[in-house]
C-alpha positions in Angstrom: 21.4 -16.0 24.2 20.2 -19.5 23.6 17.6 -20.2 20.9 14.7 -19.7 23.3 15.9 -16.4 24.9 15.5 -12.8 23.7 16.0 -9.2 24.7 12.6 -7.6 25.3 11.5 -4.0 24.6 12.7 -2.9 28.0 16.2 -4.2 27.2 15.9 -7.1 29.7 16.8 -10.7 29.0 13.7 -13.0 28.8 12.6 -16.5 27.9 9.9 -17.8 25.6 8.4 -19.8 28.5 7.6 -16.5 30.2 5.8 -15.1 27.2 2.4 -15.3 28.8 3.5 -14.5 32.3 4.7 -11.3 34.1 2.4 -8.9 32.2 1.3 -6.3 34.7 -0.8 -4.4 32.1 -2.7 -7.7 31.2 -3.2 -8.5 34.9 -4.5 -5.1 35.6 -6.8 -5.2 32.5 -8.3 -8.5 33.5 -8.8 -7.4 37.1 -10.6 -4.2 36.0 -12.7 -6.2 33.5 -13.8 -8.6 36.3 -14.6 -5.8 38.6 -16.4 -3.8 35.9 -14.0 -0.9 36.0 -12.9 1.1 33.0 -9.4 0.7 31.7 -6.9 3.6 32.1 -6.0 5.5 29.0 -3.5 3.7 26.8 -3.9 0.3 28.5 -5.0 -1.6 25.4 -2.1 -0.1 23.4 0.4 -1.2 26.1 -1.0 -4.7 26.3 -0.9 -5.0 22.5 2.7 -3.8 22.4 3.7 -6.3 25.1 2.0 -9.2 23.3 3.6 -8.1 20.0 7.0 -8.0 21.6 6.7 -11.5 23.0 5.5 -13.2 19.9 8.8 -14.9 18.9 10.1 -18.1 17.5 13.3 -19.9 18.5 16.3 -19.2 16.4 20.1 -19.9 16.5 21.3 -16.6 18.0 18.1 -16.1 20.1 14.4 -16.0 19.6 13.3 -13.9 16.6 10.4 -11.5 16.8 7.5 -12.2 14.5 5.5 -9.3 13.1 2.0 -10.1 14.4 0.3 -8.3 11.5 1.5 -11.1 9.2 -0.4 -13.8 11.1 -4.2 -12.9 10.7 -4.3 -13.3 6.9 -2.5 -16.7 7.0 -5.0 -18.1 9.5 -8.3 -16.3 8.8 -8.4 -16.3 5.0 -8.4 -20.1 4.5 -10.9 -20.5 7.3 -13.3 -17.9 6.0 -13.2 -19.2 2.5 -13.8 -22.8 3.5 -16.7 -21.8 5.8 -18.1 -19.6 2.9 -18.1 -22.7 0.7 -20.4 -24.6 3.0 -23.5 -22.7 2.0 -24.6 -19.9 -0.4 -25.8 -17.7 2.5 -22.6 -18.2 4.5 -20.6 -17.2 1.4 -22.8 -14.1 0.9 -22.3 -12.9 4.5 -18.5 -13.6 4.6 -17.7 -12.2 1.2 -19.7 -9.1 2.0 -18.1 -8.6 5.4 -14.5 -9.2 4.4 -14.1 -5.9 2.4 -15.7 -4.0 5.3 -13.3 -5.5 7.8 -10.3 -4.7 5.6 -11.4 -1.1 5.0 -12.0 -0.7 8.8 -8.5 -1.9 9.6 -7.1 0.4 6.9 -8.7 3.5 8.3 -7.6 2.4 11.8 -4.0 2.1 10.9 -4.1 5.2 8.7 -5.5 7.3 11.5 -2.8 6.1 13.9 -0.1 6.7 11.2 1.1 3.1 11.6 3.0 0.9 9.1 1.7 -2.6 8.9 2.5 -5.7 6.9 -1.1 -6.9 7.1 -2.1 -5.8 3.6 1.1 -7.0 2.0 0.7 -10.4 3.8 -3.0 -10.5 2.7 -2.2 -9.7 -0.9 0.6 -12.2 -1.3 -1.1 -15.0 0.6 -4.3 -14.5 -1.3 -2.4 -14.8 -4.5 -0.6 -17.9 -3.4 -3.8 -19.5 -2.0 -5.9 -18.8 -5.1 -3.1 -20.3 -7.2 -3.1 -23.4 -4.9 -6.9 -23.8 -5.1 -6.7 -23.5 -8.9 -4.1 -26.3 -9.2 -5.7 -28.5 -6.5 -9.4 -28.1 -7.4 -9.8 -26.8 -10.9 -6.9 -28.4 -13.0 -7.7 -32.0 -12.0 -11.1 -31.7 -13.6 -9.4 -32.0 -17.0 -10.9 -28.9 -18.7 -7.8 -26.7 -18.3 -4.9 -27.4 -20.7 -1.2 -27.5 -20.0 -0.6 -24.3 -22.0 -3.2 -22.5 -20.0 -1.6 -23.4 -16.7 1.7 -22.3 -18.0 0.2 -19.0 -19.2 -1.4 -18.4 -15.8 1.9 -19.3 -14.0 3.9 -16.8 -16.2 1.4 -14.1 -15.3 1.8 -14.7 -11.6 5.6 -14.8 -12.0 5.7 -11.5 -14.0 3.5 -9.8 -11.4 5.7 -10.9 -8.5 8.8 -9.6 -10.4 7.1 -6.2 -11.0 6.0 -6.2 -7.3 9.5 -6.9 -6.1 10.8 -3.9 -8.2 8.0 -1.7 -6.8 9.1 -2.6 -3.3 12.5 -1.1 -3.9 13.6 2.5 -3.3 10.8 4.8 -4.5 13.2 7.7 -4.7 14.1 8.7 -1.2 15.9 11.9 -0.8 19.2 11.5 1.0 19.5 12.8 4.5 22.9 14.4 5.2 24.3 15.5 8.5 25.1 18.9 7.0 21.4 19.4 6.5 20.7 19.4 10.2 21.4 23.1 10.5 19.0 25.6 11.9 16.7 27.0 9.3 17.9 30.6 9.5 21.6 29.4 9.1 21.0 26.9 6.3 19.0 29.5 4.2 20.6 32.9 4.7 19.5 34.7 1.6 16.1 33.0 1.0 12.7 34.2 2.2 11.1 31.5 4.3 7.4 31.0 4.5 5.4 28.4 6.4 3.1 26.0 4.7 0.1 24.1 5.9 1.7 20.7 6.1 4.5 21.7 8.5 7.0 22.5 5.8 8.6 25.8 4.9 8.8 26.9 1.3 11.9 28.6 -0.1 10.8 31.3 -2.5 13.3 31.5 -5.3 11.3 34.1 -7.2 8.4 36.3 -6.8 6.0 33.4 -7.1 3.1 32.8 -4.8 3.0 29.7 -2.6 0.3 27.1 -3.5 0.2 23.6 -1.9 3.7 23.9 -0.6 5.0 25.1 -4.0 5.0 28.4 -5.7 3.7 29.6 -9.1 5.8 31.8 -11.2 5.4 33.5 -14.5 7.7 31.4 -16.7 8.7 27.7 -16.8 12.2 26.2 -16.7 11.1 22.7 -17.7 8.1 20.4 -17.6 9.2 18.9 -14.3 10.5 22.0 -12.4 9.1 25.2 -13.7 10.8 28.5 -13.0 9.4 30.1 -10.0 8.2 26.9 -8.4 9.9 27.0 -5.1 11.5 24.2 -3.4 10.4 23.2 0.1 12.4 22.9 3.3 11.3 19.8 5.2 11.5 20.5 8.9 11.4 16.7 9.7 14.1 15.5 7.3 16.0 18.8 7.5 16.6 19.1 3.8 15.5 21.1 0.7 12.9 19.2 -1.4 12.8 19.5 -5.2 9.5 20.3 -6.9 6.8 17.6 -6.6 8.6 15.8 -3.8 6.8 15.1 -0.6 7.2 13.8 3.0 5.6 10.5 3.8 4.4 10.5 7.4 4.4 6.7 7.6 7.9 6.1 6.1 9.3 9.3 7.7 11.2 10.2 4.6 10.9 12.6 1.7 10.3 11.0 -1.7 10.9 12.4 -5.2 7.6 12.9 -7.1 5.7 11.3 -4.2 2.4 9.8 -5.5 1.1 8.1 -2.3 2.0 5.5 0.3 0.6 2.2 -0.8 -0.4 -0.2 2.0 -0.5 -3.2 -0.3 3.3 -3.0 -0.9 4.0 -1.3 2.5 6.1 1.4 0.7 5.8 4.7 -1.0 5.1 5.1 -4.7 7.4 7.7 -6.1 9.7 8.6 -9.0 11.8 5.4 -9.0 9.0 2.7 -8.6 5.9 4.3 -10.1 6.3 2.4 -13.4 6.9 -0.9 -11.6 3.8 -0.3 -9.5 1.6 0.3 -12.6 3.1 -2.8 -14.2 2.4 -4.9 -11.2 -1.3 -3.8 -11.2 -1.5 -4.5 -14.9 -0.1 -8.0 -14.7 -2.4 -8.7 -11.7 -5.5 -7.6 -13.6 -4.6 -9.8 -16.6 -3.7 -12.8 -14.5 -6.8 -12.5 -12.2 -9.3 -12.1 -15.1 -7.7 -15.0 -16.9 -7.8 -17.3 -13.8 -11.4 -16.3 -13.1 -12.4 -17.1 -16.7 -10.7 -20.5 -16.6 -12.3 -21.5 -13.3 -15.8 -20.4 -14.4 -15.5 -22.3 -17.6 -14.6 -25.4 -15.6 -17.2 -25.1 -12.8 -20.1 -23.7 -14.8 -19.9 -25.3 -18.2 -21.8 -23.8 -21.1 -22.1 -20.3 -19.7 -20.2 -17.1 -20.4 -18.0 -16.0 -17.4 -20.1 -13.0 -16.6 -23.4 -15.0 -16.5 -21.7 -17.8 -14.6 -20.5 -15.4 -12.0 -24.1 -14.6 -11.0 -25.9 -17.7 -12.1 -24.2 -21.1 -11.7 -26.8 -23.7 -10.5 -24.2 -26.5 -10.0 -21.7 -24.5 -8.1 -22.7 -26.0 -4.7 -23.3 -29.5 -6.0 -20.0 -30.7 -4.3 -17.6 -29.1 -1.9 -14.8 -28.8 -4.5 -17.0 -26.8 -6.9 -18.3 -24.6 -4.0 -14.8 -23.8 -2.9 -13.7 -22.9 -6.4 -16.7 -20.7 -6.9 -16.2 -19.0 -3.6 -12.6 -18.3 -4.5 -13.7 -16.9 -7.8 -16.0 -14.4 -6.1 -13.2 -13.5 -3.7 -10.9 -12.9 -6.6 -13.6 -10.9 -8.4 -14.0 -8.5 -5.4 -10.2 -8.0 -5.1 -9.9 -7.5 -8.9 -12.6 -4.9 -8.9 -10.8 -3.0 -6.1 -7.5 -3.2 -7.9 -9.1 -2.3 -11.2 -10.4 0.9 -9.7 -6.9 1.8 -8.3 -5.4 1.1 -11.8 -8.0 3.3 -13.5 -7.3 6.2 -11.1 -3.6 5.8 -11.7 -3.9 5.8 -15.5 -6.1 8.9 -15.4 -3.7 10.7 -13.1 -0.8 9.8 -15.4 -2.8 11.1 -18.4 -3.2 14.5 -16.7 0.3 14.4 -15.1 -0.9 14.7 -11.6 0.0 12.6 -8.5 -2.4 11.4 -5.8 -0.7 13.8 -3.3 -1.1 16.8 -5.6 -4.8 15.9 -6.3 -5.4 15.6 -2.5 -3.8 18.9 -1.8 -5.7 20.5 -4.7 -9.0 19.2 -3.3 -8.2 20.5 0.1 -7.2 24.0 -1.1 -9.9 24.0 -3.9 -7.3 24.8 -6.6 -8.1 21.9 -9.0 -10.7 21.0 -11.5 -12.8 17.9 -11.2 -12.9 15.9 -14.4 -14.6 12.7 -15.6 -17.2 12.8 -12.8 -14.6 13.5 -10.1 -12.3 10.5 -11.0 -9.4 12.8 -11.7 -8.4 16.2 -10.3 -6.5 18.3 -12.9 -4.3 20.9 -11.2 -3.1 22.3 -14.6 0.4 22.9 -13.2 2.2 20.1 -15.0 -0.4 19.0 -17.6 1.3 19.2 -21.1 -1.2 17.0 -23.1 -1.9 13.3 -23.2 1.2 12.2 -25.2 3.7 14.5 -23.4 2.3 13.4 -20.0 2.8 9.7 -20.9 6.2 10.4 -22.4 7.2 12.1 -19.1 5.9 9.1 -17.1 7.7 6.5 -19.2 10.9 8.5 -18.7 10.7 8.5 -14.9 13.9 7.3 -13.3 15.9 7.6 -16.4 16.8 11.3 -15.9 19.9 12.2 -13.8 19.2 12.5 -10.1 18.3 15.8 -8.6 21.0 18.0 -7.0 21.7 17.5 -3.4 20.4 19.9 -0.7 24.0 21.2 -0.2 24.2 22.2 -3.9 20.8 23.8 -3.8 21.7 25.8 -0.7 
């Protein structure tokens, strides 16, 4: 292949010049649109798949496919923020509609069970663009010192380091070829019982199954009580330890699965939960510090909270308007991330994961505490200090036994 050629999704050799040609689905869609006819089922999905397959850039060994979900944040975010800085009403409309659009896209991809790089791209590009606006528009005004710029830069760096660690293996359970046995052969002496999420629990004692696990009369340890049965995952074909779960987006089972985070495009589990919390913590500190410095520069003589809602000179010039608009954008994002961090800290304090809380709500087996902010299942709660000690020791304990050893 030359730099402008590629192998398409049908396995055929194609050229970048033909990226907008020879699309039967697109031709049919345009024809039906012009003749006011309805599209056949799945036509839009096929057109989107074809367009996504043909968005490529030239490279040495052939054209490289570009993930189309990376592009919208890179293009739309600067445009929206610059338009919002033109007038107060434009800023109000755009900054109000942006969270709605992001939430709509989240529910759309969540319903289709699709993985997307849109949220990771939006988060990283927002961070980089806010830092660029701070250096370009705020620092030259002379009210921000060198040490403050260094402090903000260190905060951004530490957050990126924690984020890179959170992007690593969350604790995937290994899939072995020996685990691909029929269920009745792999588990000859165990009583198998179906669960509501498509998994089969292995009852290792007389315990009763609840939420894909079983409750027994005594406890072996804080993490795996005696009588808590291990689950057989029919998709991964392996036996899961206690508190592990199958992620439908990643297609893998994860130890102590908390949730699948779209902002890092990965699961949060036993191995990366600490780094995830650390990334959120550094983000909150850095964002609040950057917002404070910007408001002190744009709205002199007012406290940051008052300046956020009342800053008469914010739209006196375009530079101040852009800085003030970016401050409000950062404030909205920081509020959302702060809520996520609060829920995570409460869950850790009660030793419950997001997955366990969701299952407890579905099966009505948990207690709502603190106005419904946290769901206490009571199964692993050992007190505030013990729960935090357990969380801080995640990943330091020896790995769980393999499925062959358990069987």
